[in-house]
N, CA, C and O of each residue as an XYZ file, in Angstrom:
276
protein
N     277.003    214.417    140.659
C     275.691    213.840    140.697
C     274.679    214.964    140.929
O     274.899    215.848    141.757
N     273.603    214.921    140.211
C     272.547    215.923    140.328
C     271.346    215.307    141.032
O     271.004    214.152    140.780
N     270.712    216.060    141.902
C     269.530    215.564    142.604
C     268.276    216.222    142.041
O     268.274    217.391    141.656
N     267.218    215.433    142.007
C     265.936    215.898    141.510
C     264.876    215.732    142.581
O     264.871    214.742    143.313
N     263.999    216.678    142.669
C     262.796    216.551    143.484
C     261.749    215.854    142.612
O     261.925    215.730    141.400
N     260.678    215.409    143.227
C     259.612    214.729    142.494
C     259.102    215.583    141.336
O     258.875    215.066    140.242
N     258.921    216.862    141.561
C     258.424    217.759    140.516
C     259.378    217.792    139.316
O     258.938    217.880    138.169
N     260.680    217.721    139.588
C     261.675    217.701    138.509
C     261.558    216.424    137.684
O     261.674    216.451    136.459
N     261.329    215.317    138.360
C     261.195    214.030    137.669
C     259.965    214.056    136.768
O     260.025    213.614    135.621
N     258.857    214.570    137.282
C     257.630    214.653    136.485
C     257.826    215.580    135.293
O     257.357    215.287    134.193
N     258.510    216.684    135.505
C     258.793    217.613    134.408
C     259.642    216.933    133.327
O     259.371    217.081    132.135
N     260.659    216.196    133.746
C     261.498    215.463    132.805
C     260.682    214.413    132.068
O     260.815    214.257    130.855
N     259.836    213.691    132.802
C     258.986    212.673    132.179
C     258.074    213.300    131.131
O     257.956    212.779    130.022
N     257.437    214.401    131.469
C     256.542    215.073    130.511
C     257.303    215.521    129.262
O     256.791    215.426    128.147
N     258.516    216.003    129.458
C     259.335    216.419    128.326
C     259.671    215.235    127.419
O     259.587    215.336    126.195
N     260.050    214.116    128.032
C     260.381    212.923    127.252
C     259.155    212.373    126.517
O     259.247    211.941    125.368
N     258.016    212.397    127.197
C     256.772    211.921    126.580
C     256.420    212.794    125.376
O     256.058    212.286    124.315
N     256.529    214.105    125.551
C     256.244    215.031    124.445
C     257.195    214.789    123.281
O     256.772    214.740    122.126
N     258.477    214.637    123.588
C     259.490    214.411    122.553
C     259.241    213.105    121.786
O     259.526    213.013    120.592
N     258.707    212.103    122.484
C     258.433    210.799    121.851
C     257.184    210.824    120.988
O     256.957    209.903    120.203
N     256.362    211.876    121.124
C     255.151    211.958    120.327
C     253.885    211.666    121.109
O     252.813    211.513    120.523
N     253.999    211.589    122.428
C     252.824    211.371    123.266
C     252.986    210.173    124.181
O     253.938    209.404    124.053
N     252.050    210.021    125.103
C     252.147    208.943    126.095
C     252.166    207.542    125.495
O     252.926    206.682    125.940
N     251.336    207.316    124.493
C     251.292    205.980    123.891
C     252.620    205.634    123.236
O     253.123    204.521    123.390
N     253.186    206.585    122.507
C     254.470    206.359    121.835
C     255.583    206.120    122.851
O     256.405    205.221    122.674
N     255.612    206.928    123.920
C     256.661    206.763    124.932
C     256.515    205.435    125.651
O     257.503    204.746    125.904
N     255.285    205.077    125.979
C     255.038    203.804    126.662
C     255.486    202.631    125.779
O     256.111    201.686    126.262
N     255.168    202.700    124.517
C     255.557    201.626    123.598
C     257.078    201.565    123.445
O     257.664    200.482    123.438
N     257.708    202.727    123.325
C     259.162    202.813    123.150
C     259.912    202.264    124.363
O     260.952    201.622    124.214
N     259.384    202.514    125.562
C     260.088    202.139    126.790
C     259.596    200.840    127.411
O     260.246    200.290    128.301
N     258.448    200.344    126.947
C     257.884    199.124    127.520
C     257.141    199.365    128.828
O     256.853    198.424    129.566
N     256.830    200.630    129.113
C     256.111    200.991    130.330
C     254.617    200.820    130.088
O     254.114    201.138    129.010
N     253.915    200.317    131.095
C     252.466    200.177    131.008
C     251.826    201.551    130.840
O     252.117    202.472    131.602
N     250.961    201.688    129.848
C     250.340    202.984    129.518
C     249.491    203.517    130.679
O     249.499    204.718    130.948
N     248.772    202.644    131.356
C     247.932    203.069    132.478
C     248.787    203.606    133.619
O     248.462    204.633    134.214
N     249.868    202.918    133.920
C     250.777    203.374    134.970
C     251.359    204.729    134.603
O     251.420    205.629    135.441
N     251.783    204.877    133.367
C     252.332    206.158    132.901
C     251.307    207.270    133.074
O     251.640    208.353    133.556
N     250.086    207.013    132.692
C     249.028    208.010    132.816
C     248.813    208.414    134.272
O     248.651    209.596    134.573
N     248.811    207.445    135.162
C     248.619    207.742    136.584
C     249.757    208.592    137.140
O     249.529    209.484    137.956
N     250.972    208.316    136.699
C     252.122    209.113    137.144
C     252.008    210.537    136.593
O     252.217    211.505    137.324
N     251.682    210.660    135.323
C     251.567    211.984    134.707
C     250.457    212.825    135.331
O     250.536    214.054    135.344
N     249.430    212.164    135.847
C     248.309    212.881    136.464
C     248.456    213.005    137.984
O     247.525    213.437    138.664
N     249.609    212.631    138.512
C     249.870    212.795    139.936
C     249.122    211.826    140.837
O     248.984    212.075    142.034
N     248.636    210.719    140.274
C     247.882    209.741    141.053
C     248.770    208.701    141.708
O     248.325    207.965    142.588
N     250.025    208.636    141.283
C     250.992    207.723    141.886
C     252.396    208.229    141.593
O     252.606    208.961    140.626
N     253.352    207.846    142.418
C     254.734    208.279    142.153
C     255.333    207.476    140.991
O     254.826    206.408    140.647
N     256.396    207.985    140.396
C     257.056    207.240    139.315
C     257.526    205.868    139.803
O     258.045    205.735    140.911
N     257.338    204.868    138.971
C     257.767    203.517    139.302
C     259.261    203.364    139.028
O     259.877    204.218    138.389
N     259.829    202.277    139.515
C     261.247    201.986    139.245
C     261.483    201.882    137.741
O     262.514    202.326    137.236
N     260.525    201.294    137.031
C     260.670    201.136    135.579
C     260.691    202.492    134.876
O     261.463    202.694    133.938
N     259.854    203.410    135.321
C     259.847    204.741    134.721
C     261.155    205.462    135.026
O     261.740    206.091    134.144
N     261.612    205.374    136.266
C     262.893    206.001    136.617
C     264.030    205.415    135.793
O     264.918    206.143    135.348
N     264.007    204.109    135.589
C     265.041    203.462    134.783
C     264.976    203.946    133.331
O     266.009    204.197    132.710
N     263.769    204.074    132.796
C     263.605    204.557    131.422
C     264.106    205.993    131.279
O     264.570    206.390    130.210
N     264.010    206.766    132.355
C     264.517    208.144    132.359
C     266.008    208.199    132.698
O     266.611    209.272    132.729
N     266.587    207.031    132.949
C     268.001    206.912    133.331
C     268.284    207.631    134.653
O     269.295    208.316    134.810
N     267.348    207.449    135.601
C     267.488    208.008    136.936
C     267.522    206.873    137.943
O     267.144    205.744    137.629
N     267.969    207.168    139.138
C     267.935    206.178    140.210
C     267.591    206.879    141.515
O     267.819    208.077    141.678
N     267.046    206.116    142.424
C     266.648    206.650    143.718
C     267.806    206.499    144.685
O     268.433    205.443    144.770
N     268.077    207.567    145.410
C     269.050    207.503    146.495
C     268.410    208.133    147.725
O     267.515    208.971    147.616
N     268.872    207.726    148.868
C     268.386    208.289    150.113
C     269.519    209.091    150.732
O     270.657    208.629    150.813
N     269.190    210.285    151.160
C     270.194    211.191    151.706
C     269.857    211.450    153.162
O     268.722    211.780    153.505
N     270.857    211.297    154.011
C     270.681    211.637    155.430
C     270.552    213.154    155.536
O     271.328    213.889    154.926
N     269.583    213.621    156.303
C     269.507    215.069    156.503
C     270.702    215.544    157.319
O     271.262    214.773    158.099
N     271.095    216.790    157.151
C     272.218    217.293    157.941
C     271.889    217.261    159.431
O     270.750    217.485    159.838
N     272.888    216.983    160.213
C     272.711    216.959    161.665
C     273.264    218.243    162.238
O     274.388    218.647    161.937
N     272.473    218.866    163.053
C     272.881    220.125    163.691
C     273.185    219.872    165.146
O     272.441    219.167    165.828
N     274.262    220.436    165.623
C     274.579    220.291    167.045
C     274.077    221.525    167.787
O     274.106    222.640    167.266
N     273.632    221.305    168.978
C     273.100    222.414    169.802
C     274.144    222.915    170.746
O     273.887    223.839    171.516
């Protein structure tokens, strides 16, 4: 399993949008709301569950390592 930071997800999203021919084409292809996509691409909101699903990603929560003193 590979982990992505938010910046990695945005980079992947931008790549997919470019490959699809632009935001409108990607939004239409994936069924994602164009306004929401634009806000994510401009850093105004985090990626939605629908966008993550369209990118074939999922959110997981990882416990930070515990250090003993």
